[in-house]
C-alpha positions, 0 to 999 in steps of 0.5 A: 393300277391293276392288270386286265384279266383279258386284253382290251381290244380297241377299235377306232372309227374315223366316221360314224359310218365306220363306227356303225360298221364296227358295231355291226361286225361285233353284233354279227360275231357275238350273235353267231357264236351265241346261236352256235351254243344255244337257241338265243342271243342275250344282249344287255343294252344301254341308253343315250347315243348308243340307241341310234348307233345300234339302230343303224348297225342293225339296219346296215348289217341286215342281221336276223334278230328273231332269236335275240333277247334284249335286257337293260344294263340300267333303267330309269325308275320311271313309267315305261311311257315316260320320256326318260325310259330307256326301254321306251326310247328303244321301243320308239326307235325300233318300232319305226326302223326295225319293226321285225323286233317284237316287244316280247324280245325286250325283258324290261323292269317293272317300274310299277313296283317299289324301287327295291322290289323292282331291282329284285324282280329284274334280278330274278328275271335275269337269273332265270333267263341268262346264264352269262350275258352273250354281249353287254353294250355299255356307254360311258359318261364324261364323269367315267360312269357306266350303267348307273354306277357313278363315281359319287356312289363308290359303295355300288362298286363293292356290291358282290352278291346282287346282280341288280341294285336300286340307285337313289340320289343319282347325281344325274337325273332322274334320281332313282334307277336300277342297274346291273352290278359289277359281278353281272357285268364282269361275268359276260362273254363280251363287253363293249364300250361305245364312246363318242365325242372329243369331250370324253377323250381324257376320261377314255385315257384315264379309264382304258389306259391308266385304269384309274379306279376312281372312275366306275368304268375302269372297274369293268374287267371281264373275268372270262370274257372279251372287253372291246372299246369302240371309239370315234376319232374324238373320243380316242384321240388321247389313246 
């Protein structure tokens, strides 16, 4: 078991409404701090259930987002209009619910390039535009994976130079993806996991209490940043 470089801040929410409010408060704090330092707020997004929760948080918080820039902590290597595209899922949801967010605010991967080039190109965009991410919003699977860092592929956790890497043979479809690596994730100012559902209760304990390194999410340990865990009653019941 290893020590955290910064203390873990845990927020337990007893309802979806409460969780959305916690998320809105986090976005408000991080955006205000970022815009006091610089002229933009850089946010890394994850897919899955986080999309709708984030949509609700942005609507409920009535946050001004014109200086926000959105990146993707991982992306499926599929066409942008494919149903598996995380960018496509956000665009579809936000076009309906948050029309003030423009397409130009998304920095997306060019999945028309070969997979290795796609990862290298996305890394170049990140290096060019972001010194340190202001906020990364991460999810976690029941297997303890986060981004596209999976327990079946431990070598990805040892990457120390590249900020974005290609993933082949992902244990979860689709098989090809690109993902942020630990040096990029752990360099962020704020990293927040949003985890819901009683089915994830035991892995939440293993990752965030026991720091069991067989789970990729347990390697997330910001070197000079704040780590926050936002859970609902089900996911948080063992901590």
